[in-house]
N, C-alpha and C positions, 0 to 999 in steps of 0.2 A: 440141977441148978446151973451147972457149968455150961450146959448147952443152950440156955435161954438167950444169951446175946446173939447167938447165930440165927435165931428166929426173927430178929429185928430186921426191918427194911434196911437196905444198904446205907441210905443217908444217916439214919439214926445210929447205926452200928459204927459208922465212921466217926461221927461226932462224939459218941460215947467213949471210944477208945483213943481218940486223938491225943488227949493229954498224957496217956500212958504208953504211947508207942515209942520205941527207941528212936533216937535222933538219927535216922539213916540219912545218907546224902540226899535222897529224893525229898524226904520230909523237910530237911533244912532248906533246900532250894524252894520247895513249894511255900513254906511258911514265910520266907523272906519275900518271895514274889507277891504273895497275897497281901502281906503288910504294905508293900509299896503300892500295889494296885488299889487297895482300900484308901490309902492316903490320897492317891490321885483322884479317886472317885469322889471323896469328900470335897477336894478342891474344885473338881469339875461341877459339883452340884451346889456350891455356895451361892454364887451370884444369881443363877436362874430362879432361886427361891423368891427373890423380890419381884421378878416379872415386870409387869406394867408399871409398878410403883417406882422402879428405878428410873424409867424413862420420864415419868412425871416429875421426879425429883430434879432431873436435869433440865426441866422446862421444855420437853419435847411434846408437841401436840400429836393428835391421832394420825394425821396424814404424814407427818414426819416419821412417826413411829412405824407406819407401814413401809415407808421408804427405807428405814434402817433394817427392818426385817427382810425386805426384798433384797437389799444389798448383802445381807448375811447369807441368804439362800444362793445368790449369784456367786458369792465367794466360795461357798461350799461346792457349788457346781464346777467352777472353773479351776480354783486352786485346790480344793479338797480332793477332786478326782485324780489329780496328778501327784498329790502328796504321798500316796501309797507307793507309787513307782519310785519316787525320789527316796523314800525310806528303804526300799529294797536295794537301791544302788549304793547309798551311803551307809546303810546299816540301821537296824531298828533301835539300837541303843541311842544313837544320835537323834533319831526321830523322837524318842521319848524325852530326851533333853530339850529338844526344840519345843515340844508340847509344853514343858514346864516353863521355858523361857517366855513363851507367848503369854502364859498366865501371869508370870512375874511382871512382864511389861504392862499387861492390862491392869493388874492390881496397883502398880505404882502410878500410872497415868491417871487412873480414875480417882485415886486418893489425892492427887495433886491438883486436878482440874475440876472446876465446877461444871464445865460443859465439854466433855471429851469429844473428840472427833469421831466420825463414822467408822474410821479404821479401828478405833479402840472399842467402841460399843457394839459393832456388828461384824466387821470383817475378821478381826483377830479371833473373837470367840467362835465364829463359824468354822474357821480353819482348824482351831484347836479341838473343837468338838468332832470334826471329821477325823483328825489324827487319833483321837482317843479310841475310835472304833476299831482301829487296826494295830496301832504301834505297840501296845503292851502285849496283845495276843501274839503278834508276830515275834516279838522279842522272846516271850516265854517259850514258844514252840522251838525257836532256834536254840535257845539255851538248854532246853530239855533234851534235844537231840544231841547237842554238842557234849553234854555231860554223860550221855550214854544211858539215860533212864529208859525203862520199859515204855513202849509205845502206848499200851493200854492204860497207863497211869495218866495220860493226858485227859481222858474222859473225866476223871475225878477233878482235875484242875479246872476244866471248862465249866462244870456246873458250880463249882465253888466260886469262880470268878463272877458269875451271874448272881449268886447268893450274896457274896460280900459287897458287890456293887450296890445292890438294893439296900443292904444294911447301912452302907456308907452314905447313900443319898438321904436316908432317914436321919442319919446323924448330922448331915450337913444342914438339914432343915432345922434340927434342934439347935445347932451352933448359931445359925443365922438368927433365929428367934431370940436366942439368949443375948447375942451381941447387939441386936437392933430392935429396940422397942419403938423407937422413933428415929428416922434417918437423920434428923437434925440434932438429936441428942445422943447419937451413937457413941458408945465408949470406944469400940473398935469397929470400923466399917467392914462389911464383907469384902470389899476390895483390898483393904489392908490385910485381912485374914488370908485372902487368896495369895497375896505376895509372900506372906509368911510360910504358907504351906508349900508354895512353889520353891522357895529357897530350901526348905527342909528336904523336899524330894530330890532336888538337884544334888544336894550334899550326900544324901543317902545313896543315890545312883552312882556317884563318883567314888564313894567309899566301898560299896559292896560289889559292884560289877566293874571289873577292869577289862579293857579291851572291847572288841566288837567283832562281828562276823566279817569275813573277807569281802571287800568291796567288789561290786560287779562292774565290768565295763559296759558303757551305755549301749554300744553296738551289739555285744553279746546278749545283754539283757533284752533288748528289743527283739532279737531273733527268737530267743527262748520264750518270751512272752507271747509272741504271735503263734508259735508252734504249740505251746502247752495250754494257753488260755483262750486266745481268740479263735483257734481252729478246733477246739474241743466242745462238742455239743453238750456234753454233760456239765461242763463248767458254765455254759450259758444258762442252762436250766437252774443250776445252783445259784447263779448270779441273780436270776429273776426272783427266786425265792427270797434272797437277801434284800433286794430292793423293795419288794412288796411289804415285807415285815417292817423295814425301816420307814417306809412311807406311811404305813398305817400307824406306827408309833408316833411319828411326827404329827400326823393329823390329830391323833388323840390328845397330845399335849397342847396343841393349839386350841382345841375345841371343848375339852372336857369341862373346863370351868364355866364358859358361857352356856353349855348345855345343861349343867346341873342347876345353875342359878337363873335359868330361863323363867320368864313371867314374873320376875321380881322375887323369887323364892330366897329366903334368908337361910344360908347354910354356912357352917364353919368348914371352909375348904381345907384349912390346916389340919383338921382331924381326919378328913377323907383321904388326903394325899398319901399318908403312910399305909392306908388299907390297900391301895393299888400296889405299892412296893412290897408289902407283905404277901400279896397274892403272887407276885412275880417270884419271890423267894420260895413260896410253896411249889410253884411250877418247876423251878430249878431242881428241887429235891426229888421230883418224880423221875427226872432224867436217869439217875443211876439205877433205878429199879429195872429198867430195860437193858442195861449193860451189866448188871450184877447178877443176873440169873438167866437161865435158858428161857427163850421165848420163841414162839413160832412167827412173831411179827418181824418185819424188817424196818430199818430206819425210815425209809420213804413211806411205809404204811403208817408208822406212828405220826409222821409229819402230815400226812394227808388228813387224818382224823383231827389233828390239832389245828391245822389251817381252816378246816371246815367249821369247827367250833368257834374259832376266833372271828371268822367272817360272819357267822350267824349272830354273834353277840353284838357286833357293830351294826349289822343290818337291822336288828330290832330297834337299836337306838336311833337309826336314821329315819325310820318310817313309822314309828309308833311312839306317841307321847307317853312317858312313864313317870311315875312318882320317883322321888329321890331315892328311896330304898332300892327299888328295882334297877334304877340306873347305876347305882353304886355296885350292885351285884353283877350286872352285865359287864361293867368296866373291870371288875375284879376277875371275872372269868377270862376276859381278854388278856389281862396281864398274867394270869396263870399260864395261858397258852404261850405267851411271849417268853416266860421263864423257861418253858420246855423247849421252845423252838431255837432260842439262841445257842445253847450248848450243842444241840443236835446239828445245827448248821456248821458250828465250829468243828465238830467231829467229821462232817462230810468234807470240809475244806482240807482237813488233814489227809483224807483219803485221796482227793482228786487234785489238789493244788500243791505244786512244789513249794517248799518253805521259802525258797529264794524269790518267789513271786507272790507270796501270800498278801502282802500289804497292797500291791498294785491291783490284784484281783478284787480285794474288798473295796478299796476306794473307788475303782472304776465302776464296779457293779452298783454303787449308790448314786451314780450320776443321773439315771432316769428319775429316781425319787427326788433328788434335789431340784431337777428341772421342773418336775410336777409341782413341788412346793413353791418354787418361785412363781410359776404360772398362776397358781391359786392365790398367792398373796397379792399379785398384781390385779387379777380379775376381781377378787373379793374386796380388796382394800380400796381400790381406786374406782372400779366400774360397777361394783356390787352385782356382778353377774352370777355369783354362786351363793346358794344358801348352805347352811351347815349340813342339811340332809344330803345335798348333792355331793359335798366334799366327803362325807362319811361313805357315800355310795361308791366313790372312786376308790377309797381304801378297800371296801368290800370286793370290788371287781378285781383289784390287784391281788388280794388274798385268794380269790377264786381262781384266777389265772395261775397262781403258784400251785394250787391243788392240781390243776390240769397238767402243769409242767412236770411236777414230781411223779405223776403216774406214767410219764413217758420214759420207761426204763430202757437203758441201752444194753448191749450184750454184756453178760457177765455181772450185771449189777446185783443180782440175787445172791451171788456168792461172796460179795465183799461189803454189802450193806446190812448184814444181819444185826438186829438189836441184841 
């Protein structure tokens, strides 16, 4: 009987023993960080739950709505792309605080104004969303290294970040639905809730984490970034994989709802949304299987298969009309792939990207995806040149190109990429 837990898969074994493990320095650090990251994920997911309804509440028409979305994509392209480099220079702790300050500002201004400006409804959320993709991960990796924890323990934190982010987004949907039955009769608006969460997180960060990493001089950072990131072919291939999965996720969140309710089908989207996040949670729990036991596969091999499955799932959606049940299954498969890909790419960043340049590499690698999203919003929203199938096809092509990039192994990759 004593040996039975050892036969469990790594994710279940970890969750089974987590409450009984001694409070080692690493576990204390990990739990505090995951708590902070979960709160931030809830805050990040509160207002997007309303989607188009929020714009309608502010009296914004469809053409104006497209303009607001395009402005957000442009802000993510121009401001979000450099925010990671700024974070590397001033320190990720200050970047996390700035992320919270942006949400606090948005929450306060939306609560006070009946018609917030484009800065509050589009530009600030876009910059904050871009920062969320790198600031907490960068800070966690720096703190992990500074406190002297084992490098292999990062794998555990990576998949738990994806897992708890999905749980938190489901929680944010529940909180928003509870607070807002009718936006005009809301007890507490999502905007006010966002401001409350931002204040809590700022106070928690200032209390629990004192100090920051050493600041980098701009000139030295630029030279190091060019040498370690822009001149390294392997980093370019990793960046392409990152931008393709980010682009496909963005396309999905723009189009999943109109795809499912196409032809006037009546569907309860609020019940389907958690299914996607649950699939992403499942995909993240597969990740430690490959790192917790001996395997003849390599990381790039695992990613090749996962990118292929993700591309095929979106390809079927793009070119074959399906019933709701099959559409939901295909989208769930896509999210399970995403749940595995995200911690895998985080692991590869740890191998190839210096911690001092991690934020800059992540934010800059997403620039092509943000440019493509901006182009699609303009062409689809104003000129009606793109159909949904064509947009899904672009996402499939990006995933397929990532599959091709990952197969281009450089010297010595087999010895340092094993699963």
